[in-house]
C-alpha atoms as one frame of an Amber mdcrd trajectory, in Angstrom:
protein
 106.535 109.235  90.237 109.156 109.293  92.479 111.008 105.678  94.334 109.463
 107.376  97.712 105.499 107.906  96.278 105.319 104.370  95.421 106.457 103.097
  99.134 104.749 105.486 100.571 101.154 104.188  98.578 102.649 100.421  99.641
 102.957 101.514 103.878  99.446 103.268 103.375  97.691  99.507 102.545 100.402
  97.960 105.351  98.349 100.171 108.024  94.806 100.294 106.261  94.390 103.501
 105.724  93.554 103.515 102.501  91.242 106.769 102.542  95.148 108.208 102.697
  96.225 106.904  99.632  98.523 109.630  97.685  96.294 109.911  94.427  94.695
 111.881  92.279  91.066 112.511  91.791  91.015 111.961  88.618  92.997 108.058
  88.853  92.365 105.566  87.672  92.515 101.786  88.138  92.445  99.248  85.858
  91.780  95.472  87.048  91.004  92.588  85.162  88.023  93.203  86.731  86.646
  96.181  86.022  87.816 100.458  85.811  87.313 102.315  88.354  87.289 106.247
  87.364  88.185 108.687  90.357  89.481 108.449  94.108  86.378 108.772  95.030
  84.587 105.753  93.372  87.631 103.399  93.735  88.395 104.150  98.070  83.876
 102.808  97.372  85.369  99.661  96.129  87.599  99.274  98.717  85.551  99.694
 101.613  83.104  97.993 100.204  86.310  94.591 100.111  87.811  95.838 102.824
  88.749  91.646 103.086  90.265  91.117  99.828  92.081  94.676 100.359  93.225
  94.993 102.995  95.266  92.973 105.406  98.195  92.614 103.282 101.543  92.321
 103.518 103.941  93.419 100.250 107.508  92.184  98.768 108.816  94.573  96.234
 110.723  92.739  94.460 111.885  95.567  90.696 111.459  98.637  90.661 111.045
 100.898  87.719 110.802 103.957  88.003 110.603 107.163  85.323 109.401 110.930
  85.356 105.820 109.760  85.119 105.303 105.965  84.814 106.408 103.266  87.027
 106.794  99.934  87.521 106.739  97.770  90.509 106.224  93.730  90.849 105.576
  92.520  93.897 104.186  89.477  95.871 101.080  91.186  98.856 100.940  88.321
 100.812  98.285  88.052 103.540  97.787  85.235 106.180  96.787  81.948 103.870
  97.420  83.507 100.542  99.934  85.222  98.478  99.683  87.212  94.957 102.306
  88.099  92.153 101.587  91.344  90.999 103.246  93.644  88.295 101.577  97.377
  88.412 102.195 100.844  85.785
């Protein structure tokens, strides 16, 4: 996964245009709460919880990029909260 693609994802989140996320139809999202399989089911999740997913700005701290994998450590910042995240 390229660094440019990762940065595009974060930019899309900051603008709120989550339907334009560069994810595939077989995208898999795993969180401590559930697993969502597919772009459609993931965007439905975001649509239903816009107040939770949108409205963040991101500070990226560490990035490791390989041919098929990326790891990013960042802080998601909203008006009154911050969330430290590491994603593969």
